[in-house]
C-alpha positions as CSV (number, residue, x, y, z in Angstrom):
1,X,-24.5,1.4,18.0
2,X,-27.2,0.4,15.9
3,X,-29.6,0.7,19.0
4,X,-31.9,3.5,17.7
5,X,-31.9,2.2,14.4
6,X,-33.1,-1.7,15.7
7,X,-35.5,0.6,17.5
8,X,-37.0,1.8,14.3
9,X,-37.1,-1.6,12.5
10,X,-34.0,-0.5,10.2
11,X,-32.6,-4.2,10.8
12,X,-30.1,-4.1,8.1
13,X,-28.5,-0.7,9.2
14,X,-28.6,-1.5,13.0
15,X,-27.2,-5.3,12.9
16,X,-24.2,-3.8,10.9
17,X,-23.9,-1.2,13.1
18,X,-23.8,-3.1,16.2
19,X,-21.3,-6.3,15.0
20,X,-18.9,-3.3,13.9
21,X,-19.0,-2.4,17.4
22,X,-18.5,-5.2,19.2
23,X,-15.9,-6.6,16.3
24,X,-13.9,-3.0,16.9
25,X,-13.7,-3.5,20.6
26,X,-12.8,-7.2,20.6
27,X,-10.0,-6.0,18.0
28,X,-8.5,-3.2,19.6
29,X,-8.3,-5.2,22.8
30,X,-6.9,-8.1,21.6
31,X,-4.3,-6.8,19.0
32,X,-4.9,-3.2,18.4
33,X,-3.9,-1.2,21.3
34,X,-0.9,-3.4,21.0
35,X,-0.3,-2.7,17.8
36,X,-0.8,0.9,17.9
37,X,1.6,0.7,21.6
38,X,4.5,-0.5,19.6
39,X,4.4,2.6,17.4
40,X,6.4,4.5,20.3
41,X,9.3,2.7,19.8
42,X,9.2,0.5,17.2
43,X,9.4,-2.7,18.7
44,X,12.0,-3.4,21.8
45,X,14.9,-5.2,20.8
46,X,17.1,-3.8,17.5
47,X,19.9,-6.0,17.8
48,X,20.1,-9.5,18.1
49,X,21.0,-10.9,21.4
50,X,22.3,-14.4,22.6
51,X,21.0,-14.5,26.7
52,X,21.0,-17.4,28.9
53,X,17.8,-19.5,29.9
54,X,18.6,-20.3,33.2
55,X,15.2,-22.7,33.2
56,X,16.7,-24.7,30.6
57,X,20.2,-24.3,31.3
58,X,21.1,-23.0,28.0
59,X,21.6,-19.9,25.2
60,X,18.9,-18.7,23.5
61,X,19.6,-16.2,20.7
62,X,17.2,-14.0,20.4
63,X,16.0,-11.9,16.6
64,X,15.5,-8.2,16.5
65,X,11.8,-7.1,16.3
66,X,10.6,-6.4,13.0
67,X,10.3,-2.9,12.9
68,X,9.0,-2.4,9.9
69,X,5.6,-4.7,10.5
70,X,5.7,-3.2,13.8
71,X,4.9,0.5,11.9
72,X,2.5,-1.2,8.9
73,X,0.5,-2.8,11.4
74,X,0.6,0.0,13.5
75,X,-0.4,2.6,11.0
76,X,-2.7,0.3,9.4
77,X,-4.6,0.1,13.1
78,X,-4.2,4.0,13.8
79,X,-6.3,4.1,10.1
80,X,-8.8,1.3,11.4
81,X,-9.4,3.6,14.5
82,X,-9.9,6.7,12.6
83,X,-12.4,4.5,10.2
84,X,-14.4,3.4,13.5
85,X,-14.5,7.5,14.8
86,X,-15.9,8.1,11.4
87,X,-18.7,4.8,11.5
88,X,-19.5,6.9,14.9
89,X,-20.4,9.8,13.1
90,X,-22.1,8.4,10.8
91,X,-24.3,6.5,14.0
92,X,-24.8,9.4,15.3
93,X,-26.2,11.5,12.3
94,X,-28.4,8.5,11.8
95,X,-29.6,8.7,15.1
96,X,-30.5,12.6,14.8
97,X,-31.9,12.1,11.4
98,X,-34.8,9.5,12.8
99,X,-35.3,12.2,16.1
100,X,-35.8,15.2,14.1
101,X,-38.3,12.5,12.4
102,X,-39.9,11.2,15.0
103,X,-40.2,14.5,16.6
104,X,-42.0,16.0,13.4
105,X,-44.1,12.9,12.8
106,X,-42.6,12.1,9.5
107,X,-42.1,9.1,8.3
108,X,-39.1,7.0,9.1
109,X,-37.9,4.6,6.7
110,X,-38.3,1.2,7.4
111,X,-35.7,-1.8,6.6
112,X,-36.8,-2.4,3.0
113,X,-36.4,1.4,2.2
114,X,-33.2,1.8,3.8
115,X,-31.8,-1.2,2.2
116,X,-33.9,0.1,-1.2
117,X,-32.4,3.5,-0.4
118,X,-28.9,2.0,-1.0
119,X,-29.3,1.3,-4.6
120,X,-31.3,4.4,-5.7
121,X,-30.7,7.8,-4.0
122,X,-27.5,6.2,-2.2
123,X,-26.1,4.2,-5.0
124,X,-22.7,6.4,-5.7
125,X,-21.9,5.9,-1.7
126,X,-22.9,1.8,-2.3
127,X,-20.6,2.0,-5.8
128,X,-17.5,4.1,-4.2
129,X,-17.5,1.9,-1.0
130,X,-15.5,-0.9,-2.5
131,X,-12.9,1.9,-4.8
132,X,-12.7,4.2,-1.5
133,X,-11.5,0.8,0.8
134,X,-9.0,0.5,-1.9
135,X,-7.4,3.7,-2.1
136,X,-6.8,3.5,2.0
137,X,-5.4,0.3,1.6
138,X,-2.8,1.0,-1.8
139,X,-2.5,4.6,-1.7
140,X,-3.2,6.0,1.5
141,X,-1.5,3.5,3.8
142,X,1.5,3.0,2.0
143,X,1.8,7.1,1.5
144,X,2.0,7.1,4.9
145,X,4.2,4.5,5.5
146,X,7.0,5.9,3.3
147,X,6.4,9.6,5.1
148,X,6.6,7.3,8.6
149,X,9.9,6.3,7.3
150,X,11.7,10.0,6.8
151,X,11.4,10.1,10.6
152,X,13.6,6.9,11.6
153,X,17.2,5.6,10.9
154,X,15.4,3.1,8.8
155,X,19.3,1.9,6.8
156,X,21.8,-0.3,6.4
157,X,22.9,-0.5,9.4
158,X,19.4,-1.1,11.0
159,X,17.5,-3.4,8.3
160,X,15.3,-5.1,11.1
161,X,15.5,-3.1,14.5
162,X,15.4,0.3,13.6
163,X,14.7,3.6,15.9
164,X,12.6,7.1,15.4
165,X,14.9,9.8,14.7
166,X,13.2,12.5,14.4
167,X,14.0,14.9,11.4
168,X,17.6,13.4,11.7
169,X,17.3,12.1,8.4
170,X,16.0,15.7,7.1
171,X,19.5,17.2,8.1
172,X,21.2,14.3,6.3
173,X,19.8,15.1,3.0
174,X,19.8,19.0,3.5
175,X,23.0,19.9,5.1
176,X,24.6,16.5,6.0
177,X,26.7,13.9,3.9
178,X,24.1,13.9,1.3
179,X,23.6,17.5,0.7
180,X,26.6,18.0,-1.7
181,X,24.7,15.1,-4.0
182,X,21.1,17.0,-3.5
183,X,21.5,20.0,-4.4
184,X,22.9,19.4,-7.7
185,X,21.3,17.0,-8.3
186,X,17.8,19.4,-7.5
187,X,19.5,21.7,-10.4
188,X,19.9,19.6,-12.8
189,X,16.2,17.8,-11.9
190,X,14.9,21.6,-12.6
191,X,16.9,22.0,-15.5
192,X,16.1,19.4,-17.2
193,X,12.5,19.5,-16.4
194,X,12.0,23.0,-18.4
195,X,14.4,22.4,-21.0
196,X,12.4,18.7,-21.6
197,X,9.3,20.2,-21.2
198,X,10.0,23.6,-23.5
199,X,11.7,21.8,-26.0
200,X,8.4,19.1,-27.2
201,X,6.3,21.9,-26.5
202,X,7.6,24.3,-28.8
203,X,8.6,21.6,-31.6
204,X,5.4,20.4,-31.3
205,X,3.9,23.0,-32.2
206,X,5.8,24.1,-35.0
207,X,5.5,20.4,-36.9
208,X,1.8,20.7,-36.1
209,X,1.8,24.5,-37.9
210,X,4.1,22.2,-40.5
211,X,1.2,19.7,-41.1
212,X,-1.8,22.3,-40.9
213,X,0.3,25.1,-43.5
214,X,-1.6,25.1,-46.9
215,X,0.5,23.5,-49.5
216,X,1.1,20.3,-47.6
217,X,-0.8,17.4,-49.0
218,X,-1.0,14.0,-47.4
219,X,-1.1,15.7,-43.8
220,X,-2.7,12.5,-42.3
221,X,0.2,10.7,-43.9
222,X,2.9,13.2,-42.0
223,X,0.7,13.0,-38.7
224,X,0.5,9.2,-38.9
225,X,4.7,8.8,-39.2
226,X,5.5,10.7,-36.4
227,X,2.6,9.2,-34.0
228,X,4.3,5.9,-34.4
229,X,7.4,6.9,-32.4
230,X,4.8,7.6,-30.0
231,X,2.9,4.1,-30.7
232,X,6.0,2.6,-29.8
233,X,6.3,1.3,-26.2
234,X,8.6,3.8,-24.2
235,X,10.8,2.0,-23.1
236,X,11.8,0.0,-26.6
237,X,12.2,3.5,-27.9
238,X,14.7,4.0,-25.0
239,X,16.6,0.9,-25.4
240,X,16.7,0.8,-29.1
241,X,18.2,4.8,-28.7
242,X,20.4,3.7,-26.2
243,X,21.9,0.7,-28.7
244,X,22.3,3.5,-31.6
245,X,23.7,6.1,-29.5
246,X,26.8,4.0,-27.8
247,X,29.8,3.8,-28.1
248,X,30.0,1.6,-30.8
249,X,26.8,2.0,-32.2
250,X,25.4,3.2,-35.3
251,X,25.5,6.6,-34.8
252,X,28.8,6.9,-34.2
253,X,29.7,4.3,-37.5
254,X,27.2,6.9,-39.6
255,X,29.2,10.0,-38.4
256,X,32.2,8.5,-39.1
257,X,31.7,6.8,-42.6
258,X,30.5,10.5,-43.3
259,X,34.0,11.8,-41.7
260,X,32.1,14.3,-39.7
261,X,34.2,12.7,-37.2
262,X,37.5,11.6,-36.7
263,X,36.8,9.2,-33.8
264,X,33.2,7.6,-31.6
265,X,32.2,9.8,-29.3
266,X,30.9,9.1,-26.0
267,X,27.4,10.0,-25.7
268,X,26.0,8.3,-22.4
269,X,28.2,6.0,-21.2
270,X,30.3,6.6,-18.1
271,X,33.5,8.1,-20.3
272,X,31.2,10.6,-21.7
273,X,31.3,14.4,-20.6
274,X,28.6,15.6,-18.2
275,X,27.1,18.0,-20.7
276,X,27.2,16.2,-23.6
277,X,24.9,13.3,-21.5
278,X,22.5,15.7,-20.7
279,X,22.1,17.6,-23.9
280,X,21.5,13.5,-25.2
281,X,19.1,12.7,-23.0
282,X,17.4,16.2,-23.7
283,X,17.0,15.4,-27.2
284,X,16.2,11.6,-27.0
285,X,13.4,12.8,-25.0
286,X,12.7,15.3,-27.1
287,X,12.3,12.5,-30.0
288,X,9.5,10.6,-27.8
289,X,7.6,13.8,-26.2
290,X,7.1,16.1,-29.6
291,X,4.4,13.3,-31.3
292,X,2.3,14.1,-28.3
293,X,2.7,18.0,-28.4
294,X,2.1,17.6,-32.2
295,X,-1.3,16.1,-31.5
296,X,-2.6,18.1,-29.0
297,X,-1.7,21.2,-30.7
298,X,-3.4,20.2,-34.2
299,X,-7.0,19.4,-32.1
300,X,-5.9,23.3,-31.0
301,X,-5.1,24.9,-34.7
302,X,-8.1,23.0,-36.1
303,X,-10.3,25.3,-34.4
304,X,-8.7,28.4,-33.9
305,X,-11.0,31.1,-35.4
306,X,-10.1,32.2,-38.5
307,X,-11.6,35.4,-38.5
308,X,-8.8,36.7,-36.4
309,X,-6.3,35.0,-38.6
310,X,-7.8,37.0,-41.9
311,X,-8.3,40.2,-40.2
312,X,-4.3,40.4,-39.0
313,X,-3.4,39.1,-42.6
314,X,-5.3,42.1,-44.0
315,X,-3.6,44.5,-41.4
316,X,-0.2,43.8,-43.1
317,X,0.8,41.0,-40.8
318,X,3.1,38.0,-41.9
319,X,3.1,34.6,-40.9
320,X,5.3,35.1,-38.0
321,X,3.9,37.8,-36.3
322,X,0.4,36.3,-36.9
323,X,1.9,32.9,-34.6
324,X,3.6,35.5,-32.1
325,X,0.3,37.2,-31.6
326,X,-2.6,34.8,-32.1
327,X,-1.9,31.8,-32.7
328,X,0.8,30.7,-29.9
329,X,-1.0,32.8,-27.3
330,X,-4.4,30.4,-28.0
331,X,-2.1,27.4,-28.3
332,X,-0.8,28.3,-24.6
333,X,-4.2,29.6,-22.9
334,X,-5.6,26.2,-24.0
335,X,-2.1,23.8,-23.1
336,X,-1.0,25.9,-20.2
337,X,-2.8,23.0,-17.7
338,X,-1.3,20.1,-19.7
339,X,2.0,21.9,-19.5
340,X,2.6,22.1,-16.1
341,X,1.4,18.4,-15.9
342,X,4.2,17.5,-18.5
343,X,7.0,19.5,-16.4
344,X,5.9,17.7,-12.9
345,X,6.1,14.6,-14.9
346,X,9.0,15.2,-16.3
347,X,10.7,16.0,-12.7
348,X,9.9,12.4,-12.0
349,X,10.9,10.8,-15.8
350,X,12.4,7.8,-14.4
351,X,12.7,6.0,-17.5
352,X,14.0,8.6,-19.5
353,X,17.3,8.8,-17.6
354,X,17.4,5.3,-15.9
355,X,16.6,3.0,-19.7
356,X,18.9,5.8,-21.5
357,X,22.1,6.7,-18.9
358,X,21.3,4.8,-16.3
359,X,22.5,7.9,-14.5
360,X,26.2,7.8,-16.0
361,X,28.5,9.4,-16.3
362,X,29.4,8.6,-13.0
363,X,30.3,11.6,-10.5
364,X,33.0,10.9,-8.2
365,X,32.0,14.4,-6.1
366,X,28.2,12.1,-5.5
367,X,27.4,9.6,-3.4
368,X,25.0,7.1,-5.1
369,X,23.9,9.6,-8.2
370,X,25.4,10.1,-11.4
371,X,25.7,13.5,-13.5
372,X,22.7,12.6,-15.5
373,X,20.4,11.1,-12.1
374,X,17.3,12.7,-11.4
375,X,16.1,13.2,-7.9
376,X,13.8,10.0,-8.6
377,X,16.3,8.3,-10.1
378,X,18.7,9.0,-7.6
379,X,15.6,7.8,-4.6
380,X,16.0,4.6,-6.6
381,X,19.7,4.2,-6.6
382,X,19.5,4.9,-2.5
383,X,17.1,2.0,-2.2
384,X,18.1,-0.7,-3.9
385,X,22.0,0.4,-4.5
386,X,24.7,-0.5,-2.3
387,X,23.7,2.4,0.1
388,X,20.5,1.1,1.0
389,X,19.3,4.2,3.1
390,X,15.7,4.0,3.0
391,X,15.3,6.5,5.5
392,X,17.2,9.3,3.5
393,X,14.9,7.7,0.1
394,X,11.8,8.2,2.2
395,X,12.7,12.1,2.8
396,X,13.6,12.5,-1.1
397,X,10.3,11.2,-1.6
398,X,9.0,14.0,0.7
399,X,10.8,16.5,-0.8
400,X,9.4,15.6,-4.3
401,X,6.2,15.2,-3.4
402,X,6.6,19.2,-1.8
403,X,8.6,20.7,-5.0
404,X,6.2,19.2,-7.6
405,X,2.7,20.3,-5.4
406,X,4.5,23.9,-4.8
407,X,5.4,24.4,-8.5
408,X,1.8,23.2,-9.9
409,X,-0.4,25.4,-7.7
410,X,1.5,28.2,-8.2
411,X,2.1,27.5,-12.0
412,X,-1.5,26.8,-12.1
413,X,-3.1,29.6,-10.6
414,X,-1.3,32.0,-12.3
415,X,-2.6,30.6,-16.0
416,X,-5.0,32.1,-17.8
417,X,-6.9,28.9,-18.3
418,X,-7.4,29.3,-14.3
419,X,-8.2,32.7,-14.3
420,X,-10.9,32.6,-16.6
421,X,-12.4,29.4,-15.7
């Protein structure tokens, strides 16, 4: 690699390619090959062993091999190999380009022209090099690492040395001991995502229409009041609402002072009934999410063609008919991709559930989850709770991704924005 570039005086490219090849083969011989080979078994020693060392006449304790590091460095080695293959293809393209130029008696770029080209025609490649490396190291590698965990027995019983188990972890989640938790939690996750998205969108649109109605004064003031709810950091709002809705919180005190209830209600603690807790988190999410939909809807409403509205009024249409046939369809047309994004975000809405209820009330029929837990919060509980079933958590991560990707692709392809785009 690089010899053809050196032959034509392209020293920077030639030396870079040649040194890359030398370093790669030196690395693959020293550690790379062994790292890839170790992926086959993730280490030979799975448990702590005490063996007798005849040469020293003493018993020696051997710790289990760290399968986590073996898996991580093995995957990193595979990525380096893939990167080198790509670099080799770049080298072949460079050789072919120089061959064609030489055959056709055309000018071949000199070393100085090659370097200048990196900051001219190929500036985008130069600028994207570091970001792409960052994506590989901090996004692709952790993602592949997490996916790989799903095919092992990495859990509390195998915290250091673990092995490949194929699709066994998937079986545990879909039909094994976790199936009785997975499907109910999946159902609630979908119900929550639909309810949270629909309520914030619908009431956000209504609020925007109300503020934009004729006769409403100080419109900017009212928008600012509602935007303040969104401007406050979400975790602050959720923690305050958790205190407000506590069994001994201000909300229960207000209801009792108004003689609306005779005793405090359990809204979000472990003594709450599941349906009360679930309705509560949906209402709290409305408080946080409606201002966002209101802002987006306001921008759309202010730019709606008024000639259609005026024509409908002349034809005798009332406000409800205008909203149903003109205003709402046009808002939905523009906001459909955003709604899909909000729906996927609500499937993975960790903050609202974790900070407000923590999954409460607990459900004795579930394994490591509460009645308000979503798949993403259950994943967190399996990872950092007493279960420590890392492989099952990885499986849940994969299933959440499949669910989100499938729903978003199907929904987006059915929107008018996609069909007419």
